[in-house]
C-alpha positions as CSV (number, residue, x, y, z in Angstrom):
1,M,21.1,10.3,12.4
2,E,18.1,12.1,11.0
3,A,14.8,10.1,10.9
4,I,13.2,10.8,7.5
5,Y,10.0,9.3,6.2
6,I,8.2,9.4,2.8
7,S,4.5,9.9,2.5
8,E,2.5,7.2,0.7
9,L,1.6,9.6,-2.2
10,L,3.5,7.7,-4.9
11,T,2.7,4.4,-6.7
12,Q,3.8,1.2,-5.0
13,E,6.6,0.7,-7.5
14,E,7.8,4.3,-7.0
15,L,7.6,4.0,-3.2
16,K,9.7,0.8,-3.2
17,N,12.3,2.4,-5.5
18,V,12.6,5.6,-3.4
19,L,12.6,3.8,0.0
20,E,15.5,1.6,-1.2
21,K,17.4,4.5,-2.8
22,T,17.0,6.9,0.1
23,Q,16.9,4.4,3.0
24,T,14.0,6.2,4.6
25,G,10.9,5.2,6.5
26,L,7.2,5.3,5.4
27,E,4.3,7.5,6.5
28,M,1.2,5.4,5.6
29,I,-1.9,7.4,4.7
30,R,-4.5,4.6,4.0
31,F,-5.9,4.9,7.5
32,S,-6.6,8.7,7.1
33,V,-9.7,7.8,4.9
34,G,-13.0,7.0,6.6
35,E,-14.0,4.5,3.9
36,N,-10.8,2.5,4.6
37,L,-11.5,2.5,8.3
38,D,-15.0,1.1,7.5
39,H,-13.1,-2.0,6.2
40,F,-10.6,-2.1,9.0
41,D,-9.7,-5.8,8.9
42,S,-9.1,-6.0,5.1
43,Q,-7.1,-2.7,5.2
44,I,-4.9,-4.1,8.0
45,R,-4.2,-7.2,5.8
46,E,-3.4,-5.0,2.8
47,A,-1.2,-2.8,4.9
48,R,0.8,-5.7,6.2
49,E,1.2,-7.0,2.6
50,E,2.3,-3.6,1.5
51,L,4.9,-3.3,4.2
52,A,6.2,-6.7,3.4
53,R,6.6,-5.6,-0.3
54,L,8.2,-2.3,0.5
55,G,10.5,-3.6,3.3
56,S,10.1,-0.4,5.2
57,R,12.1,-0.3,8.5
58,E,10.3,2.5,10.3
59,L,6.6,3.5,10.1
60,T,4.5,6.5,10.9
61,L,0.7,6.7,10.4
62,H,-1.4,9.7,9.2
63,G,-4.7,9.6,11.0
64,P,-8.2,10.4,9.7
65,F,-9.1,14.0,9.1
66,L,-11.8,14.4,6.5
67,D,-15.0,16.0,8.1
68,L,-13.6,15.5,11.6
69,N,-13.4,18.1,14.3
70,P,-12.1,16.9,17.7
71,A,-12.7,20.3,19.3
72,S,-16.3,20.6,18.1
73,Y,-18.9,22.0,20.5
74,D,-21.2,19.1,19.4
75,T,-20.7,16.0,21.4
76,L,-21.9,13.7,18.5
77,I,-19.3,15.2,16.2
78,Q,-16.6,14.7,18.9
79,A,-17.8,11.1,19.3
80,A,-17.3,10.5,15.6
81,A,-13.8,11.9,15.7
82,R,-13.0,9.8,18.7
83,Q,-14.2,6.6,17.0
84,R,-12.1,7.3,14.0
85,F,-9.1,8.3,16.0
86,E,-9.4,5.0,18.1
87,Q,-9.5,3.0,14.9
88,A,-6.3,4.7,13.6
89,Y,-4.6,4.2,17.0
90,R,-5.5,0.5,16.8
91,A,-4.0,0.3,13.3
92,A,-0.8,2.1,14.5
93,R,-0.5,-0.4,17.4
94,I,-1.0,-3.5,15.2
95,L,1.4,-2.3,12.5
96,G,4.1,-1.0,14.9
97,A,4.0,2.7,14.0
98,G,5.9,5.0,16.3
99,K,3.9,8.1,15.5
100,L,0.3,8.9,14.7
101,I,-0.6,12.3,13.2
102,F,-3.9,14.0,13.4
103,H,-5.0,17.3,11.9
104,S,-6.0,20.1,14.2
105,G,-9.4,20.2,12.5
106,R,-9.7,24.0,12.9
107,I,-11.0,25.8,9.9
108,P,-10.7,29.6,10.1
109,A,-13.9,31.7,9.8
110,T,-16.0,28.7,11.0
111,V,-14.3,28.1,14.4
112,Y,-13.2,30.9,16.7
113,L,-9.8,30.6,18.2
114,E,-11.1,31.5,21.7
115,G,-11.8,28.3,23.6
116,W,-10.5,26.1,20.8
117,A,-7.4,24.9,22.6
118,H,-9.3,24.2,25.8
119,R,-11.8,21.9,24.0
120,A,-9.1,20.2,21.9
121,A,-7.0,19.6,25.0
122,E,-9.9,18.0,26.8
123,F,-10.4,15.7,23.8
124,F,-6.8,14.6,23.5
125,E,-6.3,14.2,27.3
126,D,-9.3,11.9,27.3
127,F,-8.1,10.1,24.2
128,L,-4.7,9.5,25.7
129,Q,-5.8,8.0,28.9
130,G,-4.4,4.5,29.2
131,K,-2.3,4.9,26.1
132,S,1.5,4.8,25.8
133,G,4.3,4.0,23.4
134,I,2.9,5.8,20.3
135,Q,3.4,9.6,19.9
136,I,0.1,11.4,19.2
137,L,0.9,14.5,17.2
138,V,-1.4,17.4,16.0
139,E,-0.7,19.0,12.7
140,N,-1.4,22.5,11.5
141,V,-3.4,22.7,8.2
142,F,-5.5,25.9,7.6
143,D,-4.5,27.4,11.0
144,P,-3.6,31.0,10.2
145,E,-1.8,31.4,13.5
146,Y,0.2,29.2,15.8
147,E,-1.1,30.4,19.2
148,G,-3.9,27.9,19.4
149,L,-1.6,25.0,18.8
150,L,0.9,26.4,21.3
151,E,-1.8,26.6,23.9
152,L,-2.9,23.1,23.1
153,A,0.6,21.7,23.5
154,R,1.0,23.4,26.8
155,R,-2.3,22.2,28.1
156,V,-1.9,18.5,27.3
157,R,0.4,17.0,29.8
158,H,1.2,13.6,28.4
159,P,4.7,12.3,27.5
160,D,3.5,11.0,24.1
161,F,1.7,14.2,23.0
162,G,3.2,16.8,20.8
163,L,2.9,18.7,17.5
164,C,3.6,18.0,13.9
165,L,4.7,21.2,12.1
166,D,3.7,21.2,8.5
167,I,6.0,23.9,7.1
168,G,4.2,24.0,3.7
169,H,0.9,24.6,5.3
170,A,2.3,27.3,7.6
171,H,3.9,29.0,4.6
172,C,0.8,29.3,2.5
173,F,-2.1,29.4,5.0
174,S,-0.5,31.9,7.5
175,G,0.7,35.4,7.2
176,T,3.2,34.6,9.9
177,P,6.7,33.5,8.6
178,V,7.2,29.8,8.9
179,T,10.5,30.4,10.8
180,E,8.4,32.1,13.5
181,W,6.1,29.1,13.7
182,A,9.2,26.9,14.2
183,A,10.6,29.1,16.9
184,A,7.3,29.6,18.7
185,L,6.2,26.0,18.8
186,G,9.8,25.1,19.6
187,P,10.2,22.0,21.9
188,Y,6.7,20.8,21.3
189,I,7.6,19.8,17.7
190,R,8.1,16.0,17.4
191,H,7.6,15.7,13.7
192,V,7.7,17.9,10.5
193,H,5.9,17.6,7.2
194,V,8.1,18.8,4.4
195,H,7.1,20.3,1.1
196,D,7.3,23.7,-0.7
197,N,4.9,26.1,-2.4
198,D,4.8,29.7,-3.6
199,G,3.1,31.0,-0.5
200,R,-0.3,31.2,-2.1
201,A,-1.5,27.6,-2.6
202,D,-0.8,24.2,-1.0
203,E,1.2,22.8,-4.0
204,H,3.3,20.1,-2.3
205,L,6.3,21.0,-4.5
206,A,9.8,19.7,-4.0
207,L,12.0,21.7,-1.6
208,G,13.6,24.6,-3.4
209,K,10.8,24.8,-6.0
210,G,8.8,27.3,-4.1
211,T,9.5,30.3,-1.9
212,L,9.7,28.6,1.5
213,P,13.0,29.6,3.2
214,V,14.2,26.0,3.6
215,E,17.6,26.4,5.4
216,E,16.4,29.1,7.8
217,T,13.3,27.0,8.7
218,V,15.2,23.8,9.2
219,R,17.7,25.7,11.4
220,E,14.9,27.1,13.6
221,I,13.3,23.6,14.0
222,L,16.6,22.0,14.9
223,R,17.5,24.8,17.3
224,Y,14.4,23.9,19.4
225,S,13.7,20.3,18.4
226,P,17.0,18.6,17.5
227,E,15.5,15.1,17.8
228,T,12.5,15.7,15.6
229,S,11.7,13.5,12.6
230,W,10.6,14.5,9.1
231,T,8.2,13.3,6.4
232,V,8.6,14.4,2.8
233,E,5.1,15.0,1.3
234,C,5.5,15.3,-2.5
235,S,3.6,13.5,-5.2
236,T,6.3,12.7,-7.7
237,Q,9.3,10.4,-7.4
238,E,11.7,13.1,-8.6
239,S,10.3,15.7,-6.1
240,V,10.6,13.2,-3.2
241,E,14.2,12.2,-4.0
242,S,15.4,15.8,-4.5
243,S,13.6,16.9,-1.3
244,V,15.2,14.1,0.7
245,R,18.6,15.0,-0.6
246,M,18.1,18.7,0.1
247,L,16.8,18.0,3.6
248,K,19.6,15.6,4.5
249,N,22.2,18.1,3.2
250,C,20.6,20.9,5.1
251,I,20.5,18.9,8.4
252,S,24.1,17.7,7.9
253,S,25.5,21.2,7.1
254,L,23.7,22.8,10.1
255,S,25.0,20.0,12.4
256,V,28.6,20.7,11.2
257,L,28.1,24.4,11.9
258,E,27.1,23.7,15.5
């Protein structure tokens, strides 16, 4: 059975309707914002109340990313990222999330690829010491190529570490086909962020409303990562529901073909 989540990009009423209708889990994003982490205790209380209202069965957390760079050369910047990541991990532990997703933090033209994976791997290996039970996943955003993430995944030797492939980001921020991203990152993919675009901007459209080759991409992901989970990241109820349907149908049809 495919594990599908819905990102917390809808209103609470819409989220409740979609979760009940689609029988999916929730990817909570409130702990991705530094201001919310500054009010950790109250945000935990609100998160618990929200989960009670929504009745979500499975939970994934999106970690903080604004202004953070875990692979920075500057130790003070790394320390700020570490503090925020630790807060997000604590939230994931308290709320019972199974996965915690962080952005790679790499912005092309400002950070060279050479040496990036080495510094990022040192950061995450240190961060993961003494931790277990929650998957820590690094997501591509502006990354124009997959080689850095592939090297990072190979360097970090921890059973809970892996990658989150954002197929929409790969489609619009990289000149390399998203199917090649899926094939190259292969078994390191533990989670997938799902949305569509026209290949030029990060629009977060419903699947099938852009130019992303949906079936081919899902096929490549399942070929190498058959146990992966998925989060639909669209901002309207209609887009979320249609994307969940398309994703489920695609996974089901590919499973039958195998």
